py3Dmol code that shows the C-alpha trace and the ligand (Angstrom):
import py3Dmol

protein = """\
ATOM      1  CA  MET A   1     116.526  75.732  95.339  1.00  0.00           C
ATOM      2  CA  ALA A   2     115.202  75.105  91.785  1.00  0.00           C
ATOM      3  CA  SER A   3     113.976  71.660  90.843  1.00  0.00           C
ATOM      4  CA  LEU A   4     116.842  69.976  88.955  1.00  0.00           C
ATOM      5  CA  LYS A   5     114.557  67.982  86.633  1.00  0.00           C
ATOM      6  CA  ALA A   6     112.658  71.063  85.569  1.00  0.00           C
ATOM      7  CA  TYR A   7     115.729  73.205  85.066  1.00  0.00           C
ATOM      8  CA  GLN A   8     116.690  74.013  81.463  1.00  0.00           C
ATOM      9  CA  PRO A   9     119.773  76.214  81.323  1.00  0.00           C
ATOM     10  CA  PRO A  10     119.711  79.244  79.043  1.00  0.00           C
ATOM     11  CA  LYS A  11     121.249  78.866  75.589  1.00  0.00           C
ATOM     12  CA  GLN A  12     124.451  80.621  76.650  1.00  0.00           C
ATOM     13  CA  VAL A  13     125.304  77.659  78.897  1.00  0.00           C
ATOM     14  CA  ILE A  14     127.194  74.690  77.449  1.00  0.00           C
ATOM     15  CA  VAL A  15     127.054  71.644  79.739  1.00  0.00           C
ATOM     16  CA  LEU A  16     129.768  69.036  79.089  1.00  0.00           C
ATOM     17  CA  PRO A  17     128.508  65.762  77.630  1.00  0.00           C
ATOM     18  CA  GLN A  18     127.544  63.651  80.623  1.00  0.00           C
ATOM     19  CA  THR A  19     129.781  60.693  79.819  1.00  0.00           C
ATOM     20  CA  GLN A  20     130.478  57.886  82.308  1.00  0.00           C
ATOM     21  CA  GLN A  21     134.080  59.067  82.651  1.00  0.00           C
ATOM     22  CA  LEU A  22     133.005  62.590  83.557  1.00  0.00           C
ATOM     23  CA  LYS A  23     130.380  61.294  86.018  1.00  0.00           C
ATOM     24  CA  ALA A  24     132.918  59.031  87.681  1.00  0.00           C
ATOM     25  CA  CYS A  25     135.362  61.966  88.051  1.00  0.00           C
ATOM     26  CA  THR A  26     132.719  64.298  89.467  1.00  0.00           C
ATOM     27  CA  THR A  27     131.551  61.549  91.861  1.00  0.00           C
ATOM     28  CA  ILE A  28     135.077  61.296  93.238  1.00  0.00           C
ATOM     29  CA  ILE A  29     135.547  64.994  93.783  1.00  0.00           C
ATOM     30  CA  ARG A  30     132.098  65.347  95.402  1.00  0.00           C
ATOM     31  CA  ASP A  31     132.795  62.567  97.879  1.00  0.00           C
ATOM     32  CA  LYS A  32     133.642  64.091 101.284  1.00  0.00           C
ATOM     33  CA  ASN A  33     135.951  61.094 101.979  1.00  0.00           C
ATOM     34  CA  THR A  34     138.147  61.713  98.934  1.00  0.00           C
ATOM     35  CA  GLN A  35     141.735  62.457  99.888  1.00  0.00           C
ATOM     36  CA  ARG A  36     143.419  65.557  98.566  1.00  0.00           C
ATOM     37  CA  ALA A  37     145.691  63.772  96.024  1.00  0.00           C
ATOM     38  CA  ASP A  38     142.648  62.239  94.346  1.00  0.00           C
ATOM     39  CA  PHE A  39     140.682  65.444  94.593  1.00  0.00           C
ATOM     40  CA  ILE A  40     143.440  67.233  92.674  1.00  0.00           C
ATOM     41  CA  PHE A  41     143.945  64.466  90.153  1.00  0.00           C
ATOM     42  CA  TYR A  42     140.255  64.085  89.231  1.00  0.00           C
ATOM     43  CA  SER A  43     139.572  67.829  89.299  1.00  0.00           C
ATOM     44  CA  ASP A  44     142.488  68.255  86.901  1.00  0.00           C
ATOM     45  CA  ARG A  45     140.955  65.654  84.549  1.00  0.00           C
ATOM     46  CA  ILE A  46     137.654  67.544  84.490  1.00  0.00           C
ATOM     47  CA  ILE A  47     139.404  70.880  84.027  1.00  0.00           C
ATOM     48  CA  ARG A  48     141.216  69.451  81.002  1.00  0.00           C
ATOM     49  CA  ILE A  49     137.883  68.415  79.445  1.00  0.00           C
ATOM     50  CA  LEU A  50     136.395  71.842  80.202  1.00  0.00           C
ATOM     51  CA  VAL A  51     139.282  73.669  78.549  1.00  0.00           C
ATOM     52  CA  GLU A  52     139.059  71.422  75.462  1.00  0.00           C
ATOM     53  CA  GLU A  53     135.319  72.093  75.224  1.00  0.00           C
ATOM     54  CA  GLY A  54     135.790  75.819  75.796  1.00  0.00           C
ATOM     55  CA  LEU A  55     138.292  76.004  72.934  1.00  0.00           C
ATOM     56  CA  ASN A  56     135.648  74.423  70.651  1.00  0.00           C
ATOM     57  CA  HIS A  57     133.644  77.652  70.968  1.00  0.00           C
ATOM     58  CA  LEU A  58     136.382  79.870  69.517  1.00  0.00           C
ATOM     59  CA  PRO A  59     136.433  80.808  65.851  1.00  0.00           C
ATOM     60  CA  VAL A  60     138.468  78.841  63.263  1.00  0.00           C
ATOM     61  CA  VAL A  61     139.403  79.353  59.605  1.00  0.00           C
ATOM     62  CA  GLU A  62     139.729  76.819  56.836  1.00  0.00           C
ATOM     63  CA  LYS A  63     143.258  75.563  56.253  1.00  0.00           C
ATOM     64  CA  THR A  64     144.590  73.123  53.697  1.00  0.00           C
ATOM     65  CA  VAL A  65     147.815  71.156  54.290  1.00  0.00           C
ATOM     66  CA  ILE A  66     149.750  68.654  52.231  1.00  0.00           C
ATOM     67  CA  THR A  67     150.207  65.285  53.981  1.00  0.00           C
ATOM     68  CA  PRO A  68     153.353  63.117  53.597  1.00  0.00           C
ATOM     69  CA  THR A  69     151.462  61.156  50.920  1.00  0.00           C
ATOM     70  CA  GLY A  70     151.435  64.319  48.794  1.00  0.00           C
ATOM     71  CA  LYS A  71     147.690  64.712  49.074  1.00  0.00           C
ATOM     72  CA  GLU A  72     145.730  67.730  50.273  1.00  0.00           C
ATOM     73  CA  PHE A  73     143.893  67.636  53.561  1.00  0.00           C
ATOM     74  CA  HIS A  74     141.241  70.318  54.025  1.00  0.00           C
ATOM     75  CA  GLY A  75     141.212  71.157  57.709  1.00  0.00           C
ATOM     76  CA  ILE A  76     140.986  74.120  59.980  1.00  0.00           C
ATOM     77  CA  ASP A  77     143.269  76.423  61.944  1.00  0.00           C
ATOM     78  CA  PHE A  78     142.617  78.315  65.175  1.00  0.00           C
ATOM     79  CA  GLN A  79     141.814  81.952  64.623  1.00  0.00           C
ATOM     80  CA  GLY A  80     142.669  84.696  67.069  1.00  0.00           C
ATOM     81  CA  ARG A  81     144.677  84.694  70.242  1.00  0.00           C
ATOM     82  CA  ILE A  82     143.551  83.714  73.681  1.00  0.00           C
ATOM     83  CA  CYS A  83     144.471  84.293  77.290  1.00  0.00           C
ATOM     84  CA  GLY A  84     143.332  82.804  80.592  1.00  0.00           C
ATOM     85  CA  VAL A  85     142.110  84.871  83.549  1.00  0.00           C
ATOM     86  CA  SER A  86     141.827  83.140  86.870  1.00  0.00           C
ATOM     87  CA  ILE A  87     139.684  84.368  89.708  1.00  0.00           C
ATOM     88  CA  MET A  88     141.868  83.960  92.776  1.00  0.00           C
ATOM     89  CA  ARG A  89     142.230  81.708  94.637  1.00  0.00           C
ATOM     90  CA  ALA A  90     140.198  78.710  93.454  1.00  0.00           C
ATOM     91  CA  GLY A  91     140.482  79.672  89.766  1.00  0.00           C
ATOM     92  CA  GLU A  92     144.265  79.297  89.948  1.00  0.00           C
ATOM     93  CA  SER A  93     143.669  75.538  90.169  1.00  0.00           C
ATOM     94  CA  MET A  94     142.566  75.664  86.503  1.00  0.00           C
ATOM     95  CA  GLU A  95     145.630  77.416  85.145  1.00  0.00           C
ATOM     96  CA  GLN A  96     147.690  74.256  84.633  1.00  0.00           C
ATOM     97  CA  GLY A  97     144.896  72.568  82.720  1.00  0.00           C
ATOM     98  CA  LEU A  98     144.840  75.549  80.361  1.00  0.00           C
ATOM     99  CA  ARG A  99     148.622  75.495  79.998  1.00  0.00           C
ATOM    100  CA  ASP A 100     148.539  71.764  79.229  1.00  0.00           C
ATOM    101  CA  VAL A 101     146.403  72.455  76.207  1.00  0.00           C
ATOM    102  CA  CYS A 102     147.587  75.947  75.118  1.00  0.00           C
ATOM    103  CA  ARG A 103     151.352  76.115  75.180  1.00  0.00           C
ATOM    104  CA  SER A 104     152.756  79.366  76.667  1.00  0.00           C
ATOM    105  CA  VAL A 105     149.278  80.809  77.148  1.00  0.00           C
ATOM    106  CA  ARG A 106     149.222  84.152  78.940  1.00  0.00           C
ATOM    107  CA  ILE A 107     147.300  84.157  82.174  1.00  0.00           C
ATOM    108  CA  GLY A 108     145.932  87.140  84.018  1.00  0.00           C
ATOM    109  CA  LYS A 109     144.583  87.188  87.566  1.00  0.00           C
ATOM    110  CA  ILE A 110     141.778  88.847  89.449  1.00  0.00           C
ATOM    111  CA  LEU A 111     141.300  88.974  93.233  1.00  0.00           C
ATOM    112  CA  ILE A 112     137.779  89.791  94.376  1.00  0.00           C
ATOM    113  CA  GLN A 113     136.622  89.679  97.970  1.00  0.00           C
ATOM    114  CA  ARG A 114     133.533  90.728  99.842  1.00  0.00           C
ATOM    115  CA  ASP A 115     133.825  94.331 101.082  1.00  0.00           C
ATOM    116  CA  GLU A 116     133.296  94.196 104.844  1.00  0.00           C
ATOM    117  CA  GLU A 117     131.350  97.458 104.916  1.00  0.00           C
ATOM    118  CA  THR A 118     129.115  97.063 101.947  1.00  0.00           C
ATOM    119  CA  ALA A 119     129.032  93.207 101.769  1.00  0.00           C
ATOM    120  CA  LEU A 120     129.405  93.594  97.991  1.00  0.00           C
ATOM    121  CA  PRO A 121     132.147  91.931  95.921  1.00  0.00           C
ATOM    122  CA  LYS A 122     135.111  94.292  95.638  1.00  0.00           C
ATOM    123  CA  LEU A 123     138.045  94.176  93.233  1.00  0.00           C
ATOM    124  CA  TYR A 124     141.394  94.047  95.094  1.00  0.00           C
ATOM    125  CA  TYR A 125     143.834  93.129  92.292  1.00  0.00           C
ATOM    126  CA  ALA A 126     143.846  92.716  88.544  1.00  0.00           C
ATOM    127  CA  LYS A 127     146.794  91.979  86.251  1.00  0.00           C
ATOM    128  CA  PHE A 128     146.269  91.164  82.581  1.00  0.00           C
ATOM    129  CA  PRO A 129     148.253  90.823  79.375  1.00  0.00           C
ATOM    130  CA  PRO A 130     148.557  94.377  77.953  1.00  0.00           C
ATOM    131  CA  ASP A 131     146.732  93.421  74.717  1.00  0.00           C
ATOM    132  CA  ILE A 132     143.913  91.601  76.493  1.00  0.00           C
ATOM    133  CA  ALA A 133     141.254  93.578  74.594  1.00  0.00           C
ATOM    134  CA  SER A 134     142.283  91.846  71.350  1.00  0.00           C
ATOM    135  CA  ARG A 135     142.249  88.352  72.847  1.00  0.00           C
ATOM    136  CA  PHE A 136     139.585  85.775  73.587  1.00  0.00           C
ATOM    137  CA  CYS A 137     139.438  85.354  77.357  1.00  0.00           C
ATOM    138  CA  LEU A 138     138.939  82.074  79.180  1.00  0.00           C
ATOM    139  CA  LEU A 139     137.744  83.084  82.627  1.00  0.00           C
ATOM    140  CA  LEU A 140     138.528  80.407  85.192  1.00  0.00           C
ATOM    141  CA  ASP A 141     136.617  79.737  88.419  1.00  0.00           C
ATOM    142  CA  PRO A 142     135.635  76.174  89.429  1.00  0.00           C
ATOM    143  CA  MET A 143     132.412  77.018  91.285  1.00  0.00           C
ATOM    144  CA  LEU A 144     129.660  79.307  90.002  1.00  0.00           C
ATOM    145  CA  ALA A 145     127.581  79.916  93.137  1.00  0.00           C
ATOM    146  CA  THR A 146     125.861  83.316  93.554  1.00  0.00           C
ATOM    147  CA  GLY A 147     127.681  84.756  90.572  1.00  0.00           C
ATOM    148  CA  GLY A 148     128.874  87.807  92.556  1.00  0.00           C
ATOM    149  CA  SER A 149     132.622  87.332  91.977  1.00  0.00           C
ATOM    150  CA  ALA A 150     132.089  86.279  88.389  1.00  0.00           C
ATOM    151  CA  ILE A 151     130.048  89.353  87.607  1.00  0.00           C
ATOM    152  CA  LYS A 152     132.686  91.640  89.152  1.00  0.00           C
ATOM    153  CA  ALA A 153     135.420  89.792  87.220  1.00  0.00           C
ATOM    154  CA  ILE A 154     133.534  90.106  83.920  1.00  0.00           C
ATOM    155  CA  GLU A 155     132.839  93.804  84.569  1.00  0.00           C
ATOM    156  CA  THR A 156     136.585  94.243  85.144  1.00  0.00           C
ATOM    157  CA  LEU A 157     137.465  92.487  81.862  1.00  0.00           C
ATOM    158  CA  ILE A 158     134.943  94.697  80.028  1.00  0.00           C
ATOM    159  CA  ASP A 159     136.543  97.807  81.686  1.00  0.00           C
ATOM    160  CA  TYR A 160     139.822  96.662  80.197  1.00  0.00           C
ATOM    161  CA  GLY A 161     138.251  96.563  76.740  1.00  0.00           C
ATOM    162  CA  VAL A 162     137.375  92.879  76.361  1.00  0.00           C
ATOM    163  CA  ALA A 163     134.098  92.426  74.438  1.00  0.00           C
ATOM    164  CA  GLU A 164     131.531  90.337  76.350  1.00  0.00           C
ATOM    165  CA  GLU A 165     131.205  87.886  73.467  1.00  0.00           C
ATOM    166  CA  ARG A 166     134.966  87.217  73.583  1.00  0.00           C
ATOM    167  CA  ILE A 167     134.761  85.897  77.142  1.00  0.00           C
ATOM    168  CA  LEU A 168     134.181  82.177  77.910  1.00  0.00           C
ATOM    169  CA  PHE A 169     133.532  81.386  81.542  1.00  0.00           C
ATOM    170  CA  LEU A 170     134.668  77.881  82.533  1.00  0.00           C
ATOM    171  CA  ASN A 171     133.567  76.179  85.723  1.00  0.00           C
ATOM    172  CA  LEU A 172     133.243  72.657  87.149  1.00  0.00           C
ATOM    173  CA  ILE A 173     130.043  73.039  89.133  1.00  0.00           C
ATOM    174  CA  SER A 174     127.386  75.707  88.640  1.00  0.00           C
ATOM    175  CA  CYS A 175     123.831  76.232  89.883  1.00  0.00           C
ATOM    176  CA  PRO A 176     120.711  77.926  88.474  1.00  0.00           C
ATOM    177  CA  GLU A 177     121.028  80.997  90.783  1.00  0.00           C
ATOM    178  CA  GLY A 178     124.583  81.784  89.603  1.00  0.00           C
ATOM    179  CA  ILE A 179     123.764  81.071  85.971  1.00  0.00           C
ATOM    180  CA  ALA A 180     120.725  83.361  86.075  1.00  0.00           C
ATOM    181  CA  ALA A 181     122.639  86.212  87.686  1.00  0.00           C
ATOM    182  CA  VAL A 182     125.531  86.033  85.205  1.00  0.00           C
ATOM    183  CA  VAL A 183     123.421  85.522  82.100  1.00  0.00           C
ATOM    184  CA  ALA A 184     121.064  88.390  83.016  1.00  0.00           C
ATOM    185  CA  LYS A 185     124.010  90.821  83.065  1.00  0.00           C
ATOM    186  CA  PHE A 186     126.024  89.331  80.248  1.00  0.00           C
ATOM    187  CA  PRO A 187     123.748  87.647  77.747  1.00  0.00           C
ATOM    188  CA  ALA A 188     126.417  87.602  75.007  1.00  0.00           C
ATOM    189  CA  MET A 189     128.922  85.550  77.037  1.00  0.00           C
ATOM    190  CA  LYS A 190     129.093  81.747  77.047  1.00  0.00           C
ATOM    191  CA  ILE A 191     129.424  79.625  80.162  1.00  0.00           C
ATOM    192  CA  VAL A 192     130.959  76.139  79.896  1.00  0.00           C
ATOM    193  CA  THR A 193     130.199  73.978  82.924  1.00  0.00           C
ATOM    194  CA  ALA A 194     130.705  70.314  83.817  1.00  0.00           C
ATOM    195  CA  GLU A 195     127.564  69.943  85.887  1.00  0.00           C
ATOM    196  CA  ILE A 196     124.636  72.092  87.068  1.00  0.00           C
ATOM    197  CA  ASP A 197     123.579  71.390  90.652  1.00  0.00           C
ATOM    198  CA  ALA A 198     120.226  71.930  92.367  1.00  0.00           C
ATOM    199  CA  GLY A 199     121.006  75.264  93.953  1.00  0.00           C
ATOM    200  CA  LEU A 200     122.438  77.182  96.904  1.00  0.00           C
ATOM    201  CA  ASP A 201     121.925  76.454 100.585  1.00  0.00           C
ATOM    202  CA  GLU A 202     121.566  79.089 103.311  1.00  0.00           C
ATOM    203  CA  LYS A 203     125.343  79.410 103.627  1.00  0.00           C
ATOM    204  CA  LEU A 204     125.545  80.027  99.826  1.00  0.00           C
ATOM    205  CA  TYR A 205     127.265  76.682  99.205  1.00  0.00           C
ATOM    206  CA  ILE A 206     126.245  74.841  96.076  1.00  0.00           C
ATOM    207  CA  ASN A 207     124.167  71.702  96.887  1.00  0.00           C
ATOM    208  CA  PRO A 208     124.943  68.886  96.608  1.00  0.00           C
ATOM    209  CA  GLY A 209     128.184  70.520  95.491  1.00  0.00           C
ATOM    210  CA  LEU A 210     131.601  69.469  96.816  1.00  0.00           C
ATOM    211  CA  GLY A 211     132.232  71.850  99.713  1.00  0.00           C
ATOM    212  CA  ASP A 212     134.891  74.497  99.429  1.00  0.00           C
ATOM    213  CA  PHE A 213     136.799  73.793  96.228  1.00  0.00           C
ATOM    214  CA  GLY A 214     139.801  76.021  97.048  1.00  0.00           C
ATOM    215  CA  CYS A 215     140.327  74.548 100.477  1.00  0.00           C
ATOM    216  CA  ARG A 216     140.088  70.966  99.177  1.00  0.00           C
ATOM    217  CA  TYR A 217     142.378  71.620  96.176  1.00  0.00           C
ATOM    218  CA  PHE A 218     144.994  73.681  97.971  1.00  0.00           C
ATOM    219  CA  GLY A 219     144.742  71.802 101.318  1.00  0.00           C
ATOM    220  CA  THR A 220     143.814  74.704 103.539  1.00  0.00           C
ATOM    221  CA  ASP A 221     141.033  75.457 106.036  1.00  0.00           C
TER     222      ASP A 221
END
"""
ligand_1 = """\
8
URA
N 132.659 78.078 96.375
C 132.947 76.815 96.735
O 134.117 76.431 96.835
N 131.948 75.947 96.987
C 130.653 76.314 96.927
O 129.788 75.461 97.147
C 130.351 77.630 96.541
C 131.360 78.517 96.288
"""
view = py3Dmol.view(width=600, height=400)
view.addModel(protein, "pdb")
view.setStyle({"model": 0}, {"cartoon": {"style": "trace"}})
view.addModel(ligand_1, "xyz")
view.setStyle({"model": 1}, {"stick": {}})
view.zoomTo()
view.show()
């Protein structure tokens, strides 16, 4: 486990501003005594902030509008089209947060599981918008642990023609091991994360972490 104080994430990693509101939300979802309704509510709040921050890293163009006072306002307009891609199952928890901010956004899905024979992450299912190669992709997975699933998911997106630099990987909790693995393979991709934890334990859970995100969010074992 890396020392948290000494850890400086690589430049590809954007950590959300550590506001009191964010800290209070992450404290609630990390608490083992938090009930499911609160876990969902406060995770959703963090996801919303993550999506808003992610969108800040997409290109814009200048745009001038006329206000009701008849004056010009020199602003900006979004450029390009986006889609979400959730890594099943935990990443599906982030879809609504994306929809809340991006009306009618298209959302693809990827299912990756460990192959029982090889112990390596294996792609079981992928379904994307047909024009995904021309879109910016917000890849959704709440926990970046070893990076194994994320790497497989990103390789799949690249196989479908998405340029690495058009992918933004959004997660709530990450750790140095996962960040290092992903950044080493995809140095042109940005990761937006709410908090970076100390590291992985022997069961490959993030520590201090929050346990199994998917089970806590969806209420399963
Ligand atoms: N996935 C989780 O849900 N939690 C972890 O700590 C690591 C991966």
